N, C-alpha and C positions, 0 to 999 in steps of 0.2 A: 822709555816705553810707558804709556799712559794706562792706568788701571781703569777698567770699566766700572760703572756704577753697580753693575750686578755682582761684582766681586766684593765691593765695600760692604754691601748690605749683610751678607752672611758673616763677614768678619765682625761687624758691630753686634750682630745677634749673638755670635759665639762669645764675644767679650762680655756682653751683658749677662748671658747665661752663666758664665763662670763667676762673675761678681755675685749674682744671686745665690749660686751654690755655696760660695764662701760665706756669705751672710747667713744663710740657712744653717750651715754647719756650725757657725759660731753660736747661733740661737739654740741649737740642740745641745751644745756643750754647756750653755748657761742653764738650760732646763735640767740637765743631768747634775750640775753642781748644786742646784737648789734641792734636789731630791736625795742627796747623799745623807747618810746617817750623821746626825748632829745632836748629841745628847743635850746641848744647851736649849734646844727647842722644847724639850720636855719641862724645862724650868717654869714655863708659863702655866703649868698645871700643878705645881707643887702645893700651892695654897689649897686648891680644891681637893687634892689627894690627902693632905695631912689634916685639914680642918673640917673635913666632911661637908664641903661647900659645893654648890652647883658650879660646874666648870664654865668658864667664859667661852665666847665664840672663838677668841684668839687661841685659847688653850686647845679647843677641839680641832681647829684648823691645823695648828702646829703638831698636835699629837697624831692627827691623820697623816701628816706628811712624814712622820717617823714610824708609821705602822709596820713597815717591813723590817724595821730595825729594832723592834722592842725586845726580842730575845737577846740580841747582842747588847743592848743598852742595860739589861738587868745586871750585867757584869761590870758596868761602868762604875769606877770607884766613887764618882761624885753623885750620880743620880740613881744608880742601881738599887740602892737601899730603899729609895722611895717607890720604885717600880715593883718592889716585892711586897709592899704594904697592900692590905685588902682594898684600901681606898683607890689604888691605881686601877684595879679591875672595874670598880664602880664608875670611876671617871671615864675609862675607856668605853664602857657600856653606854653611858649617858651621851658620849660623843659619837657613838656608832662606829667605834674602832674595834676591830677584832684583836683582842689581846690573846696571843698564843700561849699555850702551855709550854714553858721553856724548861726542859730538864737537862 
C-alpha cells in the first residue's frame, strides 16, 4: 500500500515539532543550571568587599545572578563570612542588587 503525500507532511511536521521541543527543553535546563546558587560566583566580588574598592562589571553581573541565593550563601563556610561584612552590602548597593536581611 502506497502512502499519500498528504500523510507524509503531517508526520514530518510532527517529527520536527518534537525535535524542537526537545531542543527547547534542553535549553531551559541549561538556563536553570546557570541560575542555581553557586557561592563561587561571589568570589568575583571579594576584593571589592574587603578592600573597599568599586566592584567590577563581572562582580556585579555574577552577584546579580546570585541575588536569590544571598541569604543561603551567608551561611556558606567559604564565602559566608565575607557576605556578613559591611562591604558586602555596599557592593550589593553599587551593583543594584537587593541584599536581603537574613536572620
